[in-house]
C-alpha positions as CSV (number, residue, x, y, z in Angstrom):
1,X,117.2,80.1,89.3
2,X,120.3,80.2,91.7
3,X,122.9,82.8,90.9
4,X,126.6,82.6,91.6
5,X,127.2,86.2,90.7
6,X,128.8,88.3,93.4
7,X,127.9,92.0,93.8
8,X,130.6,94.4,94.9
9,X,129.0,97.6,96.2
10,X,130.4,100.8,94.7
11,X,131.9,103.3,97.0
12,X,128.8,105.5,96.6
13,X,125.4,104.1,95.8
14,X,123.6,105.6,92.8
15,X,120.0,105.0,91.8
16,X,119.4,102.9,88.7
17,X,115.9,103.6,87.5
18,X,114.0,100.4,86.6
19,X,116.1,98.3,89.0
20,X,113.9,96.7,91.6
21,X,111.6,94.0,90.2
22,X,107.8,94.3,90.0
23,X,107.6,97.6,91.8
24,X,110.6,99.3,90.1
25,X,108.4,101.9,88.4
26,X,107.2,103.4,91.7
27,X,110.3,102.9,93.9
28,X,112.6,106.0,94.3
29,X,115.1,107.2,96.8
30,X,113.3,110.5,97.5
31,X,109.9,111.5,98.9
32,X,107.3,114.1,98.0
33,X,104.6,114.5,95.4
34,X,105.1,113.7,91.7
35,X,101.9,115.3,90.5
36,X,99.1,117.6,91.7
37,X,95.8,115.9,92.5
38,X,93.4,116.5,95.3
39,X,91.9,113.6,97.2
40,X,88.2,113.0,96.9
41,X,86.0,113.6,100.0
42,X,82.8,111.7,100.6
43,X,79.8,112.2,102.9
44,X,81.2,110.6,106.1
45,X,83.6,112.2,108.7
46,X,86.0,109.3,108.2
47,X,87.8,109.3,104.9
48,X,90.1,106.3,104.2
49,X,92.5,106.2,101.3
50,X,93.8,102.7,100.8
51,X,94.3,99.4,99.0
52,X,93.4,95.9,100.2
53,X,97.0,94.9,101.0
54,X,97.5,93.4,104.4
55,X,98.2,96.8,105.9
56,X,95.1,98.3,104.3
57,X,92.9,95.4,105.3
58,X,93.8,95.9,109.0
59,X,91.9,99.2,109.0
60,X,88.8,98.2,107.0
61,X,88.4,95.1,109.3
62,X,88.4,97.4,112.3
63,X,85.9,99.8,110.7
64,X,83.6,97.0,109.7
65,X,83.9,95.5,113.2
66,X,82.9,98.9,114.8
67,X,79.9,99.2,112.4
68,X,78.9,95.6,113.3
69,X,78.7,96.7,116.9
70,X,76.2,99.4,115.9
71,X,78.6,102.4,116.1
72,X,77.2,104.6,113.4
73,X,79.8,107.2,113.9
74,X,82.3,104.7,112.4
75,X,80.7,105.0,108.9
76,X,83.4,105.8,106.4
77,X,84.2,106.4,102.8
78,X,87.0,104.2,101.4
79,X,88.8,105.5,98.3
80,X,91.1,103.3,96.2
81,X,94.7,104.2,96.0
82,X,96.3,102.3,93.1
83,X,99.9,102.1,94.3
84,X,101.0,100.5,91.0
85,X,99.9,103.7,89.2
86,X,101.6,106.0,91.8
87,X,98.4,107.4,93.3
88,X,100.2,107.6,96.6
89,X,102.5,110.3,95.2
90,X,99.7,112.7,94.5
91,X,99.9,116.1,96.3
92,X,96.7,115.3,98.1
93,X,97.9,112.0,99.4
94,X,101.3,113.3,100.4
95,X,99.5,116.0,102.4
96,X,98.0,113.3,104.7
97,X,100.9,110.9,104.6
98,X,104.3,112.3,103.7
99,X,105.6,108.8,103.6
100,X,103.4,107.9,100.6
101,X,102.2,104.6,102.0
102,X,98.7,103.2,102.4
103,X,96.5,103.3,104.4
104,X,95.9,106.9,105.3
105,X,92.9,108.4,107.2
106,X,91.5,111.8,107.4
107,X,89.0,112.4,110.3
108,X,86.7,115.4,109.5
109,X,84.6,115.0,112.7
110,X,86.4,117.8,114.6
111,X,86.2,120.4,111.8
112,X,89.7,120.8,110.5
113,X,90.7,117.4,109.1
114,X,93.0,115.4,111.3
115,X,95.4,113.1,109.4
116,X,96.4,109.7,110.7
117,X,98.9,107.5,108.9
118,X,100.7,104.2,109.5
119,X,98.3,101.3,109.9
120,X,99.1,100.7,113.6
121,X,98.6,104.3,114.4
122,X,95.2,104.2,112.7
123,X,94.1,101.1,114.6
124,X,95.0,102.7,117.9
125,X,93.4,106.0,117.0
126,X,90.1,104.4,116.0
127,X,90.1,102.0,118.9
128,X,90.6,104.9,121.3
129,X,88.1,107.2,119.5
130,X,85.3,104.6,119.8
131,X,86.4,102.8,123.0
132,X,86.4,99.4,121.4
133,X,88.9,96.5,120.8
134,X,91.6,98.1,123.0
135,X,91.3,96.9,126.6
136,X,91.3,99.5,129.4
137,X,92.7,97.1,132.1
138,X,96.5,97.9,132.2
139,X,97.7,94.3,131.8
140,X,95.5,93.5,128.8
141,X,96.2,96.9,127.3
142,X,99.9,96.4,127.6
143,X,99.6,92.9,126.0
144,X,97.6,94.3,123.2
145,X,100.3,96.8,122.5
146,X,103.0,94.1,122.8
147,X,101.5,92.1,120.0
148,X,100.4,95.1,117.9
149,X,104.0,96.3,117.8
150,X,105.3,92.8,117.4
151,X,103.4,92.7,114.1
152,X,104.5,96.2,113.1
153,X,108.2,95.2,113.7
154,X,108.0,91.7,112.3
155,X,105.9,92.2,109.1
156,X,108.6,94.0,107.1
157,X,110.6,90.8,107.3
158,X,107.6,89.0,105.8
159,X,106.6,91.5,103.2
160,X,109.7,93.5,102.2
161,X,112.0,90.5,103.0
162,X,110.5,87.1,102.2
163,X,107.7,88.3,100.0
164,X,109.9,90.4,97.9
165,X,112.6,87.8,97.2
166,X,110.3,84.9,97.0
167,X,107.5,86.4,94.8
168,X,108.6,89.8,93.3
169,X,112.4,90.0,92.7
170,X,113.4,89.7,89.1
171,X,115.6,86.7,89.9
172,X,115.4,83.9,92.5
173,X,118.4,84.0,94.8
174,X,118.9,81.3,97.4
175,X,120.6,83.3,100.1
176,X,117.9,85.9,100.7
177,X,115.0,83.4,100.3
178,X,116.6,81.1,102.8
179,X,117.4,83.9,105.2
180,X,113.9,85.3,105.2
181,X,112.1,81.9,105.1
182,X,114.0,81.0,108.3
183,X,112.9,84.2,110.0
184,X,109.3,83.9,108.9
185,X,109.1,80.3,110.2
186,X,110.5,81.6,113.5
187,X,107.9,84.3,113.6
188,X,105.1,81.8,112.9
189,X,106.5,79.6,115.7
190,X,106.4,82.6,118.1
191,X,102.7,83.2,117.2
192,X,101.8,79.5,117.3
193,X,103.2,79.0,120.7
194,X,101.4,82.1,122.0
195,X,98.1,80.8,120.6
196,X,98.6,77.3,122.1
197,X,96.5,78.3,125.2
198,X,94.8,81.5,124.0
199,X,91.7,81.9,121.9
200,X,92.9,85.2,120.6
201,X,96.3,86.8,120.5
202,X,96.1,88.4,124.0
203,X,93.8,85.8,125.6
204,X,90.0,85.5,125.5
205,X,89.5,89.0,124.1
206,X,89.4,89.9,120.4
207,X,91.5,93.1,119.9
208,X,93.2,95.3,117.4
209,X,96.2,93.0,117.9
210,X,94.3,90.2,116.1
211,X,93.2,92.6,113.4
212,X,96.8,93.7,112.8
213,X,98.3,90.2,112.7
214,X,95.6,88.3,110.8
215,X,96.0,90.0,107.4
216,X,99.7,89.1,107.4
217,X,100.2,85.9,109.3
218,X,96.6,84.5,109.2
219,X,96.6,85.0,105.4
220,X,100.0,83.3,105.2
221,X,98.8,80.3,107.3
222,X,95.8,80.0,105.0
223,X,97.9,79.9,101.9
224,X,96.6,83.3,100.7
225,X,100.0,85.2,100.7
226,X,102.7,84.8,98.1
227,X,101.5,81.3,97.2
228,X,104.0,80.2,99.8
229,X,102.0,77.9,102.1
230,X,103.6,74.6,100.9
231,X,107.1,76.1,100.7
232,X,106.9,77.3,104.4
233,X,105.0,74.1,105.6
234,X,102.4,76.3,107.2
235,X,100.3,73.2,108.2
236,X,102.8,72.8,111.0
237,X,101.4,75.8,112.8
238,X,98.1,74.3,113.9
239,X,97.3,77.0,116.5
240,X,97.8,79.8,114.0
241,X,95.5,78.0,111.5
242,X,92.8,77.4,114.1
243,X,93.0,81.1,115.1
244,X,93.1,82.3,111.5
245,X,90.0,80.2,110.6
246,X,88.1,81.7,113.5
247,X,89.0,85.3,112.4
248,X,88.3,84.5,108.8
249,X,84.8,83.4,109.6
250,X,83.8,86.7,111.1
251,X,81.4,88.6,108.8
252,X,83.1,92.0,109.4
253,X,86.4,90.5,108.4
254,X,84.9,89.1,105.2
255,X,83.6,92.6,104.4
256,X,86.9,94.3,105.4
257,X,88.9,92.1,103.1
258,X,86.7,93.2,100.1
259,X,87.1,97.0,100.5
260,X,89.5,98.6,98.1
261,X,90.3,95.2,96.6
262,X,91.1,95.3,92.8
263,X,92.1,91.7,92.1
264,X,90.7,88.2,92.5
265,X,87.1,87.2,92.0
266,X,84.9,90.0,90.7
267,X,82.4,89.4,93.5
268,X,85.2,90.0,96.1
269,X,86.2,93.4,94.7
270,X,84.7,96.5,96.2
271,X,86.8,99.2,94.7
272,X,85.2,102.0,96.8
273,X,83.0,101.8,99.8
274,X,80.6,104.6,100.8
275,X,77.7,102.7,102.3
276,X,76.9,99.3,103.8
277,X,74.7,98.5,100.8
278,X,77.8,98.7,98.5
279,X,78.7,95.1,99.5
280,X,75.5,93.9,97.9
281,X,75.3,96.4,95.0
282,X,78.7,97.7,94.0
283,X,81.1,94.8,93.8
284,X,82.8,94.4,90.4
285,X,80.5,91.5,89.3
286,X,77.5,93.8,89.9
287,X,79.1,96.7,88.1
288,X,79.8,94.7,85.0
289,X,76.2,93.6,84.9
290,X,74.9,97.1,84.6
């Protein structure tokens, strides 16, 4: 549907509850807790509170990649935060992320729990903690940060911009969809040209930059995001698709995409993750059998 209505902003904006499309019930112009509830704490030092959105998947991919390397200290408990139900506004969650966004991490390894929030911050924190997937050489390290923060700065245009107006807004409006589609195709072109002569985002080394970008732009290129592959002609970005297929084939990536997932095939949903055996024994198809 294309609208011809013109909106004239009032002199002072006022919040209209229920206005905002699919996520209207959880969007509000203030921060803070709406209810008291402590967060659960499992047996491992690393406690992750998340959901398998692209931002959440970044972190679980990294954790599974660390475990794949035999780093036992990277074992973690992953607890589901149902953002549709407002779990991110509990007092316990707000304590570790005052911005009420997933993912959020509590590291209990040093005694007093250390909070880490914002997905990019968590990636850097874990990469530095375990000395993996973040190069030490200055040039490669700088390039990793270049692309990590490219993703952090670009993805809001994809999620909050294109994704919202294309998939979630209560009405389809031509102007914002065209505006954000143009920008997302530009971003895909930036990434595609970068990958033309590089195996991974920074070159021949797989880093947290790949892990940050893949859940957004890799998923988009594979037609897994917003059902928008045909609309955006993602087949044009052959280098992105080649790279995305390579990342998608990694076993830790497959596992990371399952953690805190509450939709899709039952066999792909691992609502909570507390042990490596959970991937075999605790997916939703196995739970329903018991």
